[in-house]
N, C-alpha and C positions, 0 to 999 in steps of 0.2 A: 652437531645435533645431540640433544640431551637424551640420556637413556630413559626408558619408560618401563616401569614394572606395574603390572595389573594383576590382581589376585582375587579369586572368589574363595571365600573361606567358610565352609560348613553352611552353604546357602540352602535354606529350606523355605518353601512358600506353599501355603495352603489357601484354598478358597472354600470357606465353610469346612467340611470334613474331607474334602478332596485334596490330596497331596499332589501338587503339580511339579514341584522341584524338591528333590529329596537329598539333602546333605551333599551338595555339590562342592567339590574342591577342584580348582583349576588355576594354573599359573601361566601368565603371558609375559615374556621377558624381552620381546623385540617387536619393532614396528612391523606392520604387515596387514594383509587382508585375512580376516577370519570369518567363515560362514558357518552358522549353526544350522544343521539339517535334521530333519525328522518329520514325522507325520503331523498333520493338522491336529492341534490339541495337545501336542507333546510338551508344550511349555516354552517354545522358542521366543515368542513375543514377550512373555512374562520375564524370561531371563534377560532379554535385551533391556527391558524397562528397569530391571534391578541394576544392571550394569551401568545404566545412565543415571542412576540415583533418582529416578523418577518414581520408583515403587520400592517400598521397604519390605524386606523379607521377614518372615516370622522369626527366623533365627539366622545367625551368621552375618557376615559383613563383606563389603567390597573394599579392597585396598588399592590405592593408587600411589605408587612410590612409597609403599609401606605406611601410608596414612589412611585411616578410615574415611571413606567418601561420604559426603552429605551434599545435598543439592545446592546449598547456599555457598559453602566454602569452595566447592570445586566447579562452580558455574563457568569459570573461564577456561577450564581444562577439558570439559566434556560437552560435546554437541550431540543432541538426540533428535532424530528425524523419525517420528512414528509413521506407521502405515496410513493412519487416518489424517486428514487435513484438519489442523486445529486452529487455523487463523479465523478471526472474526469475519462473518459473512459480509459485513457492511464496509470493510476497508479494502482498498485497492492493493494490487500486488506490490507496487512500489512503496506504498505506505507501510506494508508489513515488513518488507526488506529493510527499509530505512529505520524502522523501530528496532529491529533486531540488530542492525549495524551500530546503532547508538549504544545499546546495552552491551554489545560484544566489542565495541571500539574497533570497528572494521573500516578500512579505507574504502570510500565509495568506488574506486576503480576495481576493487576486488569483486564487488557484486555486479557492477556494470559489465565487466568482461564476461561473467557467467550469464547474465541476461542476454548478451549477444550470442553466446555459444548455444544457448537453448532456444534461440529464436523467439524471445519473449518481448521484444521492443513494442510490438503493437498491442500487447496485453498489460502493459505496466499500469495503466489507469483503469483497468477492468476490476470491478469488485469481485471478491471471491464467490459471492452468491451467484454471479453470472458467468463464472468460469467453468470449463469442462474439467473433469477429474484430472486429466493429464496436465493441463495448464496449471491448475492449483498445485498439483504434486511437484511440478518443476520449481515453483516459487518456494515450496517447503524445502526441497533439496538445496536450493541456493542458500537458504537461511543457515544451513549447516556447513555446506561446502565452502562458504566464503570466510569462515572463521579460522583462527590460528590454533584451535583446540588440539590438544595432544591425542584425544580419543574421540572418534566419530562412531556413533551408534545409529544404525539404519535398519528399520524394519520394512522388508519388502520394498526397497527403493525403486524398483523398476515397474511396480504395479501402475497401470494406467498410462505408461509412457509409450510414445511412438518409437519406431525403430531407430530413427535418427537420434532421438534423445537418449535411448538406451546406449547407443554407441558412444555418444558424448560422455555420458556418465561413466561408462566402463573405462574410457580413456583417462578421465580425471582420476578415478580411483586407483588405476594402475600407477599413475605418477605419484599420487599421494601416499601410497603404501610404504615408501622409503623413509618417511619421517612422521608417520602417524600410525596409531593402532586403529584399525577400522573393523568393527564388528557388525555383522549383518545376518539377516535371513533373506533368502532369495530363491525363486524358482527359475531364474534366468539361466539358460544353459551355458552362456559364456562364463558366468561366475562359477557354476557347478563343475565345469570341465576345465577351467583355467588352472595351469600348473602354478600360478602365482597366488592362488587362494588356498588357505589351509582349511579343509572341511572338518567339522567337529560334529559327530553324531550325538545329539543331546541325550538320548536314552543311555548311552555309555557313560555319561557323566553322573547319572543318578546312582545313589547308593542302593544296591539291591539286597543288602544284607538284612 
C-alpha cells in the first residue's frame, strides 16, 4: 500500500463578506476515517468541497502527496460524493454508473457487487427523476465507492438511507479505511461513536487570532 499525505495549507473561504473558513491548516498522514463535526453552517460541507478540489478557496491550497491539487490532474485520485444528488434526472441508475465507470476505468464487477449489496437490481433502469431520495443516494454512493481513488470525500453519506443501507455503507467504510483516506460529515451515531473514526471539530481548525 502506498503512503498518502494530505494537507490543508492556510485555507480561507469567504462568501461575499462572510468568512466561513479562516486560515485552516491540517495534516493527514495515514489512511483512515475522518469525520468533521460542528453545527450547521460551520463550514463542514464547504471544507469537504475544497478537499475534493470541487471548490476553490479564496486563499491557501490543498496538497496531495506534496503536490497542489486541482480537479483535472487529480481526478483519478479523489472521489467526491456530495449530499445532493447531481445526476441528470433523465438517465437511469445503471446509465449513470456505467458513465462514471468508463471515466474512472472501473471493472463492472466492482459496481455490480455494490448494486447487489444495496439491493438496487430492480432500480437499475429507473430514471433519477422517478427515484426516491434513498435510491438515488445509493447510486451516488456507488459511483464513489466503486473507484480505486486514494481519497474518498463524502458529505452526509447516510442522509436518506434506510437502516439496511446504512449498515452496508458502514461495513464498507470500515473495510476501506485501511487503504484509503475517507473524509466525511455525518449525523449517524455509528460514525460519531465509532472508535475507528477520528472526529475533528471544525471550529477548532479555524484561526481565531
